C-alpha positions as CSV (number, residue, x, y, z in Angstrom):
1,M,-32.0,7.1,32.1
2,T,-29.1,8.1,31.3
3,E,-28.5,10.6,28.8
4,V,-26.7,10.8,25.5
5,K,-26.0,13.8,23.0
6,L,-26.2,12.9,19.2
7,S,-23.5,14.8,17.4
8,G,-25.0,14.7,13.9
9,K,-28.0,13.3,11.5
10,L,-28.8,9.0,12.8
11,V,-27.1,7.1,9.4
12,D,-28.0,3.5,8.8
13,A,-25.5,0.9,8.4
14,K,-24.9,1.0,4.7
15,Q,-24.2,4.7,4.6
16,L,-21.9,4.2,8.4
17,L,-19.5,2.6,5.6
18,E,-19.7,5.2,3.1
19,V,-19.1,7.7,5.1
20,L,-16.1,5.8,7.4
21,F,-14.2,4.3,5.1
22,D,-12.4,4.4,1.6
23,E,-14.1,2.3,-1.2
24,Q,-10.6,0.6,-1.1
25,C,-10.4,-0.4,2.4
26,R,-14.0,-0.6,3.5
27,P,-15.4,-3.7,5.8
28,S,-18.2,-5.7,5.1
29,L,-21.4,-4.9,6.5
30,R,-21.4,-8.4,7.8
31,W,-18.3,-7.0,9.6
32,L,-20.5,-3.9,10.8
33,R,-23.5,-6.3,11.7
34,T,-20.8,-8.3,14.2
35,Q,-19.3,-4.9,16.0
36,T,-23.1,-4.1,16.5
37,K,-24.1,-7.8,17.7
38,N,-21.2,-7.3,20.3
39,K,-21.8,-4.1,21.4
40,A,-18.6,-3.1,20.1
41,I,-19.4,0.4,18.5
42,P,-22.9,2.3,19.8
43,F,-25.9,1.9,17.8
44,I,-29.2,3.5,18.3
45,R,-32.4,0.8,18.2
46,L,-35.7,2.4,16.8
47,G,-37.8,-0.5,17.1
48,H,-36.7,-3.0,15.3
49,L,-34.1,-0.7,12.8
50,I,-30.7,0.4,14.1
51,F,-29.4,3.6,13.6
52,F,-25.8,5.4,14.2
53,D,-24.1,8.5,14.6
54,V,-21.1,8.2,12.7
55,E,-19.0,10.9,15.5
56,M,-20.1,8.1,18.4
57,V,-18.5,5.3,16.2
58,R,-15.4,7.0,14.7
59,A,-14.0,8.3,18.5
60,A,-15.1,3.7,19.7
61,L,-13.4,2.8,16.8
62,A,-10.1,5.3,17.8
63,N,-10.9,4.4,21.7
64,R,-10.8,0.7,20.7
65,N,-8.3,0.3,18.4
66,L,-5.5,2.6,18.0
67,V,-2.4,1.7,18.7
68,R,0.3,3.8,20.2
69,G,4.0,4.4,19.4
70,R,6.3,3.5,21.8
71,Q,8.2,6.5,24.0
72,P,11.8,7.4,24.0
């Protein structure tokens, strides 16, 4: 089995969106569920419940969506 180290407490989908995004630019819960279904962000499943580690999700989003400028 692969060992995963969690850096903080686990939160549900609504709490994750509140922590990661400002109210003015927060994506929808539907967007988060799509990302989870496509396994684009890490999540932890306990039975039928899904939880997220905020720092793991933040790192995954940064790795996947960060656009770097051109180097001179």
